[in-house]
MMTF fields as JSON, N, C-alpha, C and O atoms, coordinates in Angstrom:
{
  "mmtfVersion": "1.0.0",
  "mmtfProducer": "UNKNOWN",
  "numBonds": 451,
  "numAtoms": 452,
  "numGroups": 113,
  "numChains": 1,
  "numModels": 1,
  "chainsPerModel": [1],
  "groupsPerChain": [113],
  "chainIdList": ["A"],
  "bondAtomList": [4, 2, 8, 6, 12, 10, 16, 14, 20, 18, 24, 22, 28, 26, 32, 30, 36, 34, 40, 38, 44, 42, 48, 46, 52, 50, 56, 54, 60, 58, 64, 62, 68, 66, 72, 70, 76, 74, 80, 78, 84, 82, 88, 86, 92, 90, 96, 94, 100, 98, 104, 102, 108, 106, 112, 110, 116, 114, 120, 118, 124, 122, 128, 126, 132, 130, 136, 134, 140, 138, 144, 142, 148, 146, 152, 150, 156, 154, 160, 158, 164, 162, 168, 166, 172, 170, 176, 174, 180, 178, 184, 182, 188, 186, 192, 190, 196, 194, 200, 198, 204, 202, 208, 206, 212, 210, 216, 214, 220, 218, 224, 222, 228, 226, 232, 230, 236, 234, 240, 238, 244, 242, 248, 246, 252, 250, 256, 254, 260, 258, 264, 262, 268, 266, 272, 270, 276, 274, 280, 278, 284, 282, 288, 286, 292, 290, 296, 294, 300, 298, 304, 302, 308, 306, 312, 310, 316, 314, 320, 318, 324, 322, 328, 326, 332, 330, 336, 334, 340, 338, 344, 342, 348, 346, 352, 350, 356, 354, 360, 358, 364, 362, 368, 366, 372, 370, 376, 374, 380, 378, 384, 382, 388, 386, 392, 390, 396, 394, 400, 398, 404, 402, 408, 406, 412, 410, 416, 414, 420, 418, 424, 422, 428, 426, 432, 430, 436, 434, 440, 438, 444, 442, 448, 446],
  "bondOrderList": [1, 1, 1, 1, 1, 1, 1, 1, 1, 1, 1, 1, 1, 1, 1, 1, 1, 1, 1, 1, 1, 1, 1, 1, 1, 1, 1, 1, 1, 1, 1, 1, 1, 1, 1, 1, 1, 1, 1, 1, 1, 1, 1, 1, 1, 1, 1, 1, 1, 1, 1, 1, 1, 1, 1, 1, 1, 1, 1, 1, 1, 1, 1, 1, 1, 1, 1, 1, 1, 1, 1, 1, 1, 1, 1, 1, 1, 1, 1, 1, 1, 1, 1, 1, 1, 1, 1, 1, 1, 1, 1, 1, 1, 1, 1, 1, 1, 1, 1, 1, 1, 1, 1, 1, 1, 1, 1, 1, 1, 1, 1, 1],
  "groupList": [{"groupName": "UNK", "atomNameList": ["N", "CA", "C", "O"], "elementList": ["N", "C", "C", "O"], "formalChargeList": [0, 0, 0, 0], "bondAtomList": [1, 0, 2, 1, 3, 2], "bondOrderList": [1, 1, 2], "singleLetterCode": "X", "chemCompType": "L-PEPTIDE LINKING"}],
  "groupTypeList": [0, 0, 0, 0, 0, 0, 0, 0, 0, 0, 0, 0, 0, 0, 0, 0, 0, 0, 0, 0, 0, 0, 0, 0, 0, 0, 0, 0, 0, 0, 0, 0, 0, 0, 0, 0, 0, 0, 0, 0, 0, 0, 0, 0, 0, 0, 0, 0, 0, 0, 0, 0, 0, 0, 0, 0, 0, 0, 0, 0, 0, 0, 0, 0, 0, 0, 0, 0, 0, 0, 0, 0, 0, 0, 0, 0, 0, 0, 0, 0, 0, 0, 0, 0, 0, 0, 0, 0, 0, 0, 0, 0, 0, 0, 0, 0, 0, 0, 0, 0, 0, 0, 0, 0, 0, 0, 0, 0, 0, 0, 0, 0, 0],
  "groupIdList": [1, 2, 3, 4, 5, 6, 7, 8, 9, 10, 11, 12, 13, 14, 15, 16, 17, 18, 19, 20, 21, 22, 23, 24, 25, 26, 27, 28, 29, 30, 31, 32, 33, 34, 35, 36, 37, 38, 39, 40, 41, 42, 43, 44, 45, 46, 47, 48, 49, 50, 51, 52, 53, 54, 55, 56, 57, 58, 59, 60, 61, 62, 63, 64, 65, 66, 67, 68, 69, 70, 71, 72, 73, 74, 75, 76, 77, 78, 79, 80, 81, 82, 83, 84, 85, 86, 87, 88, 89, 90, 91, 92, 93, 94, 95, 96, 97, 98, 99, 100, 101, 102, 103, 104, 105, 106, 107, 108, 109, 110, 111, 112, 113],
  "secStructList": [7, 7, 7, 6, 6, 1, 4, 4, 4, 4, 4, 4, 4, 2, 2, 2, 2, 2, 2, 2, 2, 2, 2, 2, 2, 2, 2, 7, 6, 6, 7, 7, 2, 2, 2, 2, 2, 0, 0, 0, 0, 0, 1, 7, 7, 7, 7, 1, 1, 7, 2, 2, 2, 2, 6, 6, 1, 6, 6, 1, 1, 7, 7, 7, 7, 7, 7, 7, 7, 7, 7, 7, 7, 7, 1, 1, 7, 7, 7, 7, 7, 7, 7, 7, 7, 7, 7, 7, 7, 7, 7, 7, 7, 7, 7, 4, 4, 4, 1, 7, 7, 2, 2, 2, 2, 7, 1, 1, 7, 7, 7, 7, 7],
  "xCoordList": [14.045, 12.91, 11.754, 11.471, 11.132, 9.988, 8.709, 8.509, 7.846, 6.602, 5.402, 4.282, 5.603, 4.457, 3.798, 2.594, 4.549, 4.003, 3.525, 3.177, 3.506, 3.037, 1.9, 1.566, 1.313, 0.255, 0.826, 0.071, 2.144, 2.762, 2.619, 2.754, 2.347, 2.156, 0.914, 0.767, 0.02, -1.183, -0.854, -1.6, 0.268, 0.671, 1.011, 0.935, 1.384, 1.685, 0.424, 0.506, -0.741, -2.015, -2.56, -3.66, -1.824, -2.307, -2.604, -3.571, -1.832, -2.207, -3.594, -4.3, -3.989, -5.324, -6.389, -7.439, -6.113, -7.054, -7.289, -8.434, -6.224, -6.365, -6.99, -7.756, -6.667, -7.295, -8.794, -9.587, -9.178, -10.597, -11.333, -12.496, -10.652, -11.233, -11.485, -12.516, -10.538, -10.698, -11.883, -12.637, -12.043, -13.176, -14.499, -15.445, -14.565, -15.785, -16.03, -17.176, -14.961, -15.127, -15.581, -16.285, -15.195, -15.667, -17.165, -17.867, -17.658, -19.093, -19.864, -20.93, -19.3, -19.961, -18.889, -18.204, -18.73, -17.667, -17.82, -16.873, -18.971, -19.193, -18.572, -18.489, -18.14, -17.588, -16.224, -15.309, -16.107, -14.836, -14.064, -14.587, -12.824, -11.971, -12.508, -12.541, -12.928, -13.449, -14.741, -14.964, -15.59, -16.831, -16.51, -17.148, -15.518, -15.083, -14.563, -14.94, -13.685, -13.147, -14.247, -14.245, -15.182, -16.285, -17.151, -17.544, -17.444, -18.312, -17.603, -18.267, -16.292, -15.582, -15.076, -14.865, -14.879, -14.306, -15.207, -15.213, -15.978, -16.702, -18.207, -18.921, -18.7, -20.146, -20.613, -19.949, -21.757, -22.338, -21.852, -21.956, -21.329, -20.873, -22.078, -23.104, -21.937, -22.998, -23.147, -22.188, -24.341, -24.574, -24.232, -25.122, -22.935, -22.487, -21.788, -21.072, -21.989, -21.47, -19.951, -19.448, -19.236, -17.773, -17.167, -16.118, -17.844, -17.386, -16.017, -15.197, -15.762, -14.456, -13.35, -12.266, -13.637, -12.652, -12.489, -11.382, -13.596, -13.532, -12.654, -11.951, -12.691, -11.915, -10.421, -9.624, -10.018, -8.603, -8.003, -6.787, -8.836, -8.354, -7.54, -7.74, -6.62, -5.812, -6.665, -7.62, -6.313, -6.947, -8.424, -9.189, -8.831, -10.201, -10.274, -11.296, -9.201, -9.145, -8.054, -7.015, -8.295, -7.302, -6.44, -6.941, -5.163, -4.229, -3.794, -3.34, -3.931, -3.476, -2.315, -2.349, -1.31, -0.164, 0.129, -0.098, 0.623, 0.98, 2.449, 3.004, 3.042, 4.432, 4.471, 3.855, 5.189, 5.315, 6.737, 7.706, 6.837, 8.135, 8.237, 7.317, 9.345, 9.565, 10.636, 11.735, 10.298, 11.262, 11.646, 10.79, 12.941, 13.421, 14.016, 14.786, 13.654, 14.198, 15.243, 14.966, 16.433, 17.526, 17.561, 17.311, 17.871, 18.029, 19.41, 19.607, 20.352, 21.692, 22.054, 21.548, 22.923, 23.375, 24.31, 25.264, 24.063, 24.969, 26.359, 26.5, 27.358, 28.735, 29.326, 29.143, 30.025, 30.694, 32.162, 32.853, 32.608, 33.997, 34.734, 34.434, 35.694, 36.438, 37.657, 38.407, 37.849, 39.032, 40.114, 39.843, 41.327, 42.422, 42.801, 42.983, 42.911, 43.322, 44.547, 44.577, 45.538, 46.753, 46.724, 46.82, 46.591, 46.54, 47.828, 48.083, 48.627, 49.864, 49.521, 48.761, 50.078, 49.831, 51.113, 52.133, 51.046, 52.18, 51.693, 50.659, 52.433, 52.077, 53.094, 54.301, 52.582, 53.478, 53.873, 53.12, 55.044, 55.53, 54.702, 54.353, 54.402, 53.638, 54.529, 55.672, 53.985, 54.752, 53.932, 52.719, 54.631, 53.954, 53.528, 52.765, 53.997, 53.693, 52.21, 51.733, 51.492, 50.078, 49.207, 48.03, 49.79, 49.039, 49.589, 50.806, 48.716, 49.214, 49.804, 49.481, 50.644, 51.263, 50.19, 49.384, 50.155, 49.104, 49.111, 48.052, 50.282, 50.317, 49.733, 49.391, 49.615, 49.02, 47.496, 46.788, 47.018, 45.572, 44.848, 43.624, 45.571, 44.94, 44.171, 44.679, 42.961, 42.241, 42.85, 42.638, 43.599, 44.216, 45.715, 46.469, 46.14, 47.56, 47.953, 47.104, 49.191, 49.613, 49.49, 49.618, 49.245, 49.127, 50.444, 51.525, 50.323, 51.517, 51.888, 51.012, 53.205, 53.639, 54.055, 54.452],
  "yCoordList": [-13.229, -13.316, -13.969, -13.653, -14.833, -15.519, -14.778, -14.412, -14.557, -13.837, -14.756, -14.284, -16.052, -16.96, -17.038, -17.284, -16.838, -16.982, -15.659, -15.595, -14.617, -13.322, -12.865, -13.517, -11.747, -11.211, -10.375, -9.825, -10.272, -9.501, -10.181, -9.529, -11.481, -12.158, -11.653, -11.852, -11.001, -10.457, -9.297, -9.026, -8.612, -7.536, -8.059, -7.319, -9.318, -9.904, -10.076, -10.302, -9.971, -10.107, -8.767, -8.722, -7.684, -6.372, -6.297, -5.632, -6.939, -6.895, -7.481, -7.014, -8.492, -9.078, -8.047, -7.985, -7.238, -6.201, -5.219, -4.877, -4.767, -3.796, -4.425, -3.772, -5.685, -6.369, -6.517, -6.306, -6.875, -7.056, -5.707, -5.639, -4.647, -3.315, -2.955, -2.373, -3.304, -3.06, -3.857, -3.353, -5.095, -5.913, -5.254, -5.242, -4.706, -4.022, -2.754, -2.419, -2.054, -0.844, -1.17, -0.37, -2.325, -2.725, -2.987, -2.699, -3.54, -3.778, -2.485, -2.266, -1.626, -0.368, 0.708, 0.762, 1.576, 2.597, 3.613, 4.349, 3.678, 4.649, 4.211, 5.013, 2.968, 2.444, 3.079, 2.948, 3.771, 4.369, 3.42, 2.396, 3.77, 2.905, 2.778, 1.68, 3.899, 3.82, 3.017, 2.272, 3.161, 2.368, 0.884, 0.032, 0.589, -0.796, -1.395, -2.503, -0.637, -1.116, -1.259, -2.203, -0.326, -0.381, -1.617, -2.283, -1.918, -3.076, -4.395, -5.375, -4.456, -5.72, -5.914, -7.046, -4.817, -4.958, -4.469, -5.064, -3.389, -2.786, -2.922, -2.648, -3.334, -3.365, -4.643, -5.678, -4.548, -5.694, -5.708, -4.711, -6.836, -6.997, -7.229, -7.754, -6.835, -7.077, -8.568, -9.327, -8.98, -10.387, -10.568, -10.669, -10.607, -10.684, -11.996, -12.093, -12.99, -14.345, -14.371, -15.161, -13.529, -13.573, -13.737, -13.173, -14.513, -14.718, -15.404, -15.083, -16.335, -17.012, -16.003, -16.07, -15.072, -14.038, -13.058, -12.604, -12.745, -11.845, -12.418, -11.671, -13.715, -14.342, -14.382, -14.712, -14.055, -13.983, -12.631, -12.454, -11.684, -10.351, -10.405, -11.291, -9.452, -9.451, -9.198, -8.422, -9.852, -9.738, -10.139, -9.664, -11.005, -11.529, -12.815, -13.103, -13.582, -14.828, -14.697, -14.083, -15.269, -15.251, -16.496, -17.621, -16.279, -17.403, -17.737, -16.865, -18.972, -19.382, -20.343, -21.27, -20.099, -20.998, -21.358, -20.563, -22.538, -22.966, -23.35, -23.854, -23.103, -23.486, -24.448, -24.212, -25.508, -26.474, -26.436, -26.459, -26.379, -26.33, -27.543, -27.842, -28.227, -29.414, -29.091, -28.651, -29.314, -29.152, -30.543, -31.359, -30.791, -32.093, -31.923, -30.998, -32.808, -32.77, -33.878, -35.056, -33.463, -34.413, -34.981, -34.265, -36.261, -36.842, -36.528, -36.53, -36.262, -35.871, -34.577, -34.283, -33.831, -32.596, -32.957, -33.709, -32.443, -32.75, -32.18, -31.086, -32.924, -32.482, -32.074, -32.739, -30.981, -30.501, -30.878, -30.479, -31.636, -32.082, -31.261, -31.337, -30.482, -29.621, -30.366, -30.958, -30.34, -30.947, -29.872, -28.721, -30.274, -29.313, -29.113, -30.061, -27.866, -27.534, -26.636, -25.662, -26.985, -26.181, -25.382, -25.931, -24.101, -23.225, -22.412, -21.634, -22.591, -21.796, -20.322, -19.98, -19.48, -18.052, -17.35, -17.456, -16.649, -15.842, -14.408, -14.131, -13.515, -12.108, -11.349, -11.564, -10.465, -9.632, -8.42, -7.946, -7.955, -6.789, -5.566, -5.383, -4.743, -3.532, -2.522, -2.296, -1.922, -0.919, 0.359, 0.334, 1.482, 2.776, 3.153, 4.102, 2.446, 2.827, 2.648, 3.176, 1.914, 1.689, 2.872, 2.939, 3.811, 4.975, 6.203, 6.367, 7.073, 8.283, 9.26, 9.218, 10.104, 11.093, 12.063, 12.529, 12.378, 13.244, 14.646, 15.26, 15.167, 16.521, 16.578, 17.661, 15.445, 15.437, 15.266, 15.67, 14.673, 14.411, 15.381, 15.312, 16.285, 17.226, 18.286, 18.768, 18.662, 19.712, 21.092, 22.027, 21.219, 22.49, 22.386, 21.94, 22.782, 22.762, 24.106, 24.815, 24.441, 25.762, 25.785, 24.753, 26.952, 27.05, 26.722, 26.999, 26.128, 25.77, 26.938, 27.609, 27.182, 28.279, 27.786, 28.581],
  "zCoordList": [24.787, 25.679, 24.942, 23.787, 25.594, 25.007, 25.374, 26.532, 24.389, 24.66, 24.737, 24.936, 24.585, 24.596, 25.962, 26.046, 27.026, 28.369, 28.957, 30.136, 28.157, 28.62, 27.734, 26.745, 28.096, 27.249, 26.116, 25.314, 26.038, 24.968, 23.613, 22.578, 23.606, 22.322, 21.606, 20.4, 22.339, 21.725, 20.784, 19.843, 21.041, 20.139, 18.753, 17.772, 18.669, 17.369, 16.532, 15.325, 17.165, 16.457, 15.971, 15.42, 16.159, 15.736, 14.241, 13.87, 13.358, 11.941, 11.678, 10.785, 12.44, 12.275, 12.631, 11.993, 13.654, 14.055, 12.911, 12.615, 12.271, 11.191, 9.946, 9.238, 9.678, 8.536, 8.761, 7.844, 9.971, 10.274, 10.248, 9.851, 10.671, 10.569, 9.106, 8.769, 8.249, 6.808, 6.256, 5.424, 6.717, 6.269, 6.66, 5.873, 7.874, 8.317, 7.501, 7.2, 7.147, 6.345, 4.931, 4.314, 4.407, 3.077, 3.101, 2.132, 4.223, 4.356, 4.594, 4.019, 5.461, 5.802, 5.941, 6.962, 4.923, 4.955, 6.082, 6.365, 6.729, 7.8, 9.126, 10.056, 9.227, 10.485, 10.725, 9.913, 11.858, 12.247, 13.149, 13.587, 13.419, 14.232, 15.656, 16.212, 16.248, 17.618, 17.679, 18.633, 16.673, 16.64, 16.486, 17.104, 15.658, 15.457, 16.769, 17.15, 17.458, 18.733, 19.769, 20.559, 19.765, 20.719, 20.503, 21.461, 19.245, 19.001, 19.28, 19.619, 19.151, 19.351, 20.775, 21.21, 21.502, 22.832, 23.957, 25.035, 23.733, 24.839, 24.727, 25.691, 23.587, 23.42, 22.76, 22.819, 22.138, 21.443, 20.0, 19.286, 19.589, 18.215, 17.317, 17.75, 16.077, 15.108, 14.868, 15.008, 14.511, 14.177, 12.701, 11.856, 12.399, 11.007, 10.687, 9.69, 11.516, 11.29, 11.087, 10.288, 11.79, 11.721, 13.112, 13.42, 13.934, 15.306, 15.348, 16.208, 14.438, 14.407, 14.116, 14.695, 13.215, 12.88, 14.054, 14.344, 14.718, 15.865, 16.977, 17.657, 17.161, 18.228, 17.913, 18.791, 16.679, 16.326, 16.696, 16.623, 17.088, 17.434, 18.724, 19.554, 18.888, 20.118, 21.349, 21.312, 22.421, 23.735, 23.736, 24.575, 22.807, 22.827, 23.636, 24.259, 23.628, 24.395, 25.444, 25.202, 26.592, 27.66, 27.523, 27.516, 27.417, 27.364, 28.776, 29.517, 29.14, 30.464, 30.305, 29.497, 31.086, 31.089, 32.537, 33.448, 32.729, 34.069, 34.097, 33.12, 35.212, 35.42, 36.598, 37.637, 36.418, 37.498, 38.027, 37.267, 39.321, 39.975, 40.881, 41.642, 40.794, 41.611, 42.648, 42.311, 43.898, 44.968, 45.457, 45.799, 45.482, 45.948, 47.342, 47.597, 48.21, 49.569, 49.685, 49.457, 50.042, 50.165, 51.583, 52.553, 51.694, 53.024, 53.583, 54.798, 52.709, 53.132, 52.412, 51.329, 53.029, 52.401, 51.249, 51.452, 50.057, 48.939, 49.215, 49.762, 48.835, 49.039, 47.704, 46.684, 47.742, 46.536, 46.657, 47.595, 45.708, 45.715, 44.672, 43.481, 45.126, 44.214, 43.691, 44.467, 42.428, 41.828, 41.729, 41.389, 42.032, 41.958, 40.509, 39.744, 40.165, 38.808, 38.899, 39.652, 38.125, 38.095, 36.803, 35.705, 36.958, 35.795, 35.788, 36.707, 34.761, 34.721, 34.495, 33.588, 35.313, 35.194, 34.807, 35.489, 33.728, 33.309, 33.214, 32.607, 33.81, 33.807, 32.973, 33.081, 32.148, 31.357, 32.194, 33.045, 31.928, 32.663, 32.261, 31.094, 33.253, 33.009, 32.307, 32.703, 31.259, 30.527, 30.458, 30.252, 30.635, 30.579, 29.164, 28.984, 28.188, 26.81, 26.473, 25.469, 27.299, 27.027, 27.453, 27.098, 28.218, 28.659, 27.957, 27.872, 27.45, 26.79, 27.813, 29.0, 27.335, 28.215, 28.699, 27.893, 29.996, 30.533, 29.94, 29.814, 29.572, 29.022, 27.601, 27.125, 26.925, 25.592, 25.635, 24.713, 26.699, 26.781, 27.688, 27.807, 28.331, 29.25, 28.457, 27.445, 28.887, 28.172, 28.447, 27.675, 29.535, 29.881, 29.615, 30.48, 28.457, 28.128, 27.509, 26.966, 27.589, 27.051, 25.54, 24.881, 25.0, 23.532, 22.854, 23.375, 21.687, 20.916, 20.011, 19.463, 19.853, 19.001, 17.651, 16.799]
}
């Protein structure tokens, strides 16, 4: 399955999120994970001149992809021409030896002496 055309490719950017969180903690050890997520996703980011790095975080940019589909209209109905193929068929005789005896595989059998 290809993830480039879905938003699942953003999960591949999760290591960048944790690295950037570590960078923020190096600058200010008091920054917690929820505060970090809040400033980058739900609130105002600090003016710390790392906007290019912030835009590498998952789900910061919307990826748009387009698919083009071409429909062709035929003036005539296409005809399918089947070629005759002769396939030799040989069948092996059925043998009971391929099935185990029912009295050996039954869960309800008499005790052995």
